[in-house]
C-alpha positions as CSV (number, residue, x, y, z in Angstrom):
1,M,-92.6,8.6,-27.0
2,R,-93.2,12.0,-27.3
3,S,-96.3,13.7,-28.8
4,P,-96.3,15.7,-31.9
5,E,-96.7,19.2,-29.7
6,E,-93.6,17.6,-27.8
7,A,-91.6,17.0,-30.6
8,S,-91.8,20.6,-32.2
9,N,-90.5,22.0,-29.1
10,W,-87.0,20.9,-28.4
11,S,-86.6,22.8,-25.7
12,D,-83.1,21.8,-23.2
13,S,-85.9,20.2,-20.8
14,I,-87.2,18.2,-22.5
15,L,-83.9,16.8,-24.7
16,T,-82.6,16.0,-21.7
17,E,-85.0,14.2,-20.1
18,S,-84.9,12.3,-23.8
19,A,-81.2,11.6,-23.6
20,M,-81.2,10.2,-20.4
21,R,-83.6,7.8,-20.6
22,L,-82.3,6.7,-23.5
23,A,-79.2,5.9,-21.8
24,Q,-81.1,4.2,-19.0
25,L,-82.8,1.9,-21.6
26,L,-79.8,1.1,-24.1
27,L,-77.6,-1.1,-21.0
28,P,-80.5,-3.7,-20.3
29,A,-81.5,-3.7,-24.0
30,I,-77.8,-4.8,-24.7
31,A,-77.7,-7.3,-22.1
32,Q,-80.4,-9.2,-23.6
33,P,-80.5,-12.4,-25.3
34,L,-80.1,-10.8,-29.0
35,I,-77.1,-9.2,-28.7
36,V,-74.6,-9.9,-25.9
37,D,-75.7,-13.5,-25.1
38,H,-76.3,-14.5,-28.5
39,L,-72.7,-13.3,-29.6
40,L,-71.3,-15.2,-26.7
41,S,-73.6,-18.4,-27.9
42,T,-72.3,-17.8,-31.6
43,Y,-68.8,-17.7,-30.4
44,G,-68.8,-20.5,-28.6
45,E,-69.9,-22.4,-31.7
46,V,-67.1,-20.9,-33.8
47,N,-65.0,-22.7,-31.2
48,R,-66.6,-26.2,-31.2
49,R,-66.7,-26.0,-35.3
50,V,-64.4,-23.9,-36.5
51,L,-61.1,-23.4,-33.9
52,S,-60.8,-27.3,-32.7
53,Q,-60.4,-27.7,-36.4
54,M,-57.1,-25.2,-36.5
55,E,-56.1,-26.6,-33.0
56,M,-57.1,-23.8,-31.6
57,L,-58.2,-23.2,-27.6
58,P,-60.6,-21.3,-26.6
59,R,-60.2,-19.0,-23.7
60,A,-63.0,-18.9,-20.4
61,Q,-65.0,-16.0,-20.6
62,S,-64.4,-13.8,-17.1
63,V,-66.8,-11.6,-15.8
64,E,-64.3,-8.7,-16.8
65,D,-64.4,-10.4,-20.1
66,M,-68.2,-9.9,-19.8
67,R,-68.6,-6.4,-18.5
68,R,-65.7,-5.4,-21.6
69,L,-67.8,-6.8,-24.3
70,V,-71.0,-5.2,-23.1
71,F,-68.8,-1.8,-22.9
72,E,-67.4,-2.2,-26.1
73,V,-71.2,-3.3,-27.2
74,A,-72.5,0.2,-24.8
75,A,-70.0,2.5,-26.5
76,F,-70.7,1.8,-30.3
77,A,-74.5,1.8,-29.9
78,T,-73.8,5.2,-28.6
79,F,-72.1,6.8,-31.0
80,L,-74.5,5.3,-33.5
81,L,-77.7,7.4,-31.6
82,A,-75.4,10.1,-31.7
83,L,-74.6,9.5,-35.5
84,N,-78.2,8.1,-36.9
85,E,-80.8,9.0,-34.7
86,A,-80.7,12.0,-32.8
87,P,-79.7,14.2,-36.3
88,D,-82.9,12.1,-38.0
89,R,-85.3,12.5,-35.0
90,I,-84.3,16.4,-33.2
91,L,-86.1,19.0,-35.3
92,P,-84.8,22.8,-35.2
93,D,-86.5,24.4,-32.7
94,G,-86.8,28.4,-33.1
95,G,-83.6,30.1,-33.6
96,D,-81.7,27.4,-32.5
97,T,-79.8,25.4,-35.4
98,H,-80.4,21.4,-36.2
99,R,-76.6,20.9,-35.7
100,E,-77.0,23.1,-32.2
101,R,-80.3,21.3,-30.3
102,V,-78.2,17.3,-32.2
103,R,-75.2,18.9,-30.2
104,F,-76.8,19.5,-27.0
105,F,-78.8,16.3,-27.1
106,N,-75.6,14.4,-28.0
107,G,-74.1,15.9,-24.8
108,V,-76.5,15.0,-22.6
109,L,-76.3,11.1,-24.3
110,F,-72.8,11.1,-23.1
111,L,-72.9,12.2,-19.5
112,E,-75.4,10.1,-18.9
113,M,-74.5,7.2,-20.9
114,R,-71.5,7.2,-18.6
115,R,-72.9,7.4,-15.6
116,V,-75.0,4.6,-16.5
117,L,-71.9,2.4,-17.4
118,Q,-69.8,3.5,-14.0
119,D,-72.6,2.4,-12.4
120,A,-72.6,-0.5,-13.3
121,G,-68.9,-1.3,-13.1
122,M,-68.4,-1.4,-16.6
123,L,-65.5,1.6,-16.6
124,E,-64.0,-0.9,-14.3
125,V,-62.6,-3.0,-16.3
126,R,-58.8,-2.4,-18.2
127,E,-57.8,-1.7,-21.9
128,V,-56.6,-4.7,-23.8
129,I,-53.2,-3.3,-25.1
130,M,-52.7,-5.6,-28.3
131,D,-50.4,-6.0,-30.6
132,I,-50.4,-7.7,-33.9
133,S,-47.9,-5.7,-35.9
134,G,-46.5,-9.2,-37.0
135,G,-49.8,-10.8,-38.5
136,P,-51.2,-14.8,-37.2
137,A,-48.0,-16.1,-38.1
138,A,-45.8,-14.2,-35.2
139,G,-48.6,-14.3,-32.7
140,I,-50.2,-11.9,-30.6
141,K,-48.7,-10.4,-27.9
142,Y,-51.2,-8.1,-25.2
143,D,-51.3,-6.9,-21.6
144,L,-53.7,-5.6,-19.4
145,G,-53.5,-1.1,-19.7
146,G,-55.6,1.4,-18.5
147,P,-59.4,1.9,-17.4
148,V,-61.8,1.7,-20.1
149,S,-63.0,5.1,-21.7
150,L,-66.6,6.3,-22.9
151,E,-64.8,9.9,-23.6
152,Q,-61.6,7.9,-25.7
153,R,-64.0,5.6,-27.6
154,L,-66.6,8.2,-28.9
155,D,-63.7,10.1,-29.5
156,E,-62.3,7.5,-31.7
157,Y,-65.6,6.6,-33.4
158,M,-66.9,10.5,-34.4
159,R,-63.7,12.3,-34.9
160,R,-60.4,9.6,-35.5
161,C,-62.5,7.2,-37.4
162,R,-62.4,8.5,-41.8
163,G,-66.1,7.6,-42.6
164,W,-68.3,4.9,-42.0
165,D,-65.7,1.6,-42.9
166,S,-62.9,3.1,-40.8
167,A,-65.6,3.3,-37.8
168,L,-66.6,-0.3,-38.4
169,A,-62.7,-1.4,-38.5
170,S,-62.2,0.0,-35.3
171,F,-65.5,-1.3,-33.9
172,T,-64.9,-5.0,-34.8
173,F,-61.0,-5.1,-33.8
174,H,-62.1,-3.7,-30.1
175,V,-65.4,-6.6,-29.8
176,A,-62.5,-8.9,-31.7
177,R,-60.4,-8.3,-28.2
178,A,-62.5,-8.5,-26.3
179,L,-63.9,-12.1,-26.9
180,D,-60.8,-13.4,-27.4
181,V,-57.5,-11.1,-27.7
182,E,-55.8,-14.4,-28.2
183,E,-57.5,-15.6,-30.8
184,Y,-58.6,-12.1,-32.4
185,F,-58.1,-13.1,-36.1
186,A,-60.4,-15.8,-36.1
187,T,-62.6,-13.7,-33.6
188,E,-62.4,-10.4,-36.0
189,L,-64.9,-11.5,-38.5
190,L,-67.6,-13.0,-35.9
191,A,-67.4,-9.3,-34.9
192,M,-68.9,-7.7,-37.7
193,Q,-71.8,-10.2,-37.7
194,F,-73.4,-8.3,-34.8
195,V,-73.4,-4.6,-36.4
196,E,-76.8,-5.0,-38.1
197,P,-77.9,-6.1,-34.8
198,I,-77.1,-3.4,-32.7
199,I,-77.9,-0.6,-35.3
200,D,-81.3,-2.4,-35.2
201,L,-81.7,-2.1,-31.1
202,T,-80.4,1.6,-32.0
203,R,-83.3,2.3,-33.8
204,Q,-86.1,0.5,-31.2
205,M,-84.5,2.2,-28.6
206,A,-85.1,5.5,-30.2
207,D,-88.6,4.3,-31.3
208,R,-89.6,4.1,-27.4
209,V,-88.0,7.2,-26.3
210,F,-89.1,9.6,-29.8
211,G,-91.6,7.7,-31.6
212,P,-91.5,6.4,-34.9
213,C,-88.8,8.3,-37.1
214,L,-91.2,9.8,-39.9
215,R,-88.0,10.8,-42.2
216,R,-87.5,7.1,-42.8
217,G,-90.9,6.5,-43.4
218,G,-92.4,5.7,-39.3
219,S,-96.1,6.2,-39.0
220,A,-97.2,7.8,-36.1
């Protein structure tokens, strides 16, 4: 946690240290039961109660499936940190504008998050290429493409998505594919239930690095 004196002086070194620590905390936090394990257990419950009634068979989760799911949650959490937490917690510093300081922090965060994911083997999984143009009645056609890319996912969330609703739609699309591409239409709604827990997680991680967010009424 930063002291009030440090928080008023967002130098490159402080921002770099904060971004690197945040990236290093994030992946272990995602692996905790509240996020990925809960997502998988909820998916299992859906399989038992709903998919069985629809005569759908659950697909066994492989190691690559797990890594792909962790990657998708980590990519969305990184987006949330850049979009929501960094602007609220980084104050203007000297002649630098607030936007420049946030941009610098996010650049370090992205690079360190990519390194953390790479070291954990999360960037070795392959992208699922899916065709749902025919709707549920036509079935789902899919194949594996190249390796997943944090840069591409963040570019999608931050530039190609037009607003929050569009980013949420992209997130649920990617998580539903990771959970069970063969039953995508059944898992899409399930993925939406985990947006708020991921938002809460990013705020908790930011609190650990920056301290309580005073702009949201947090106490020092």
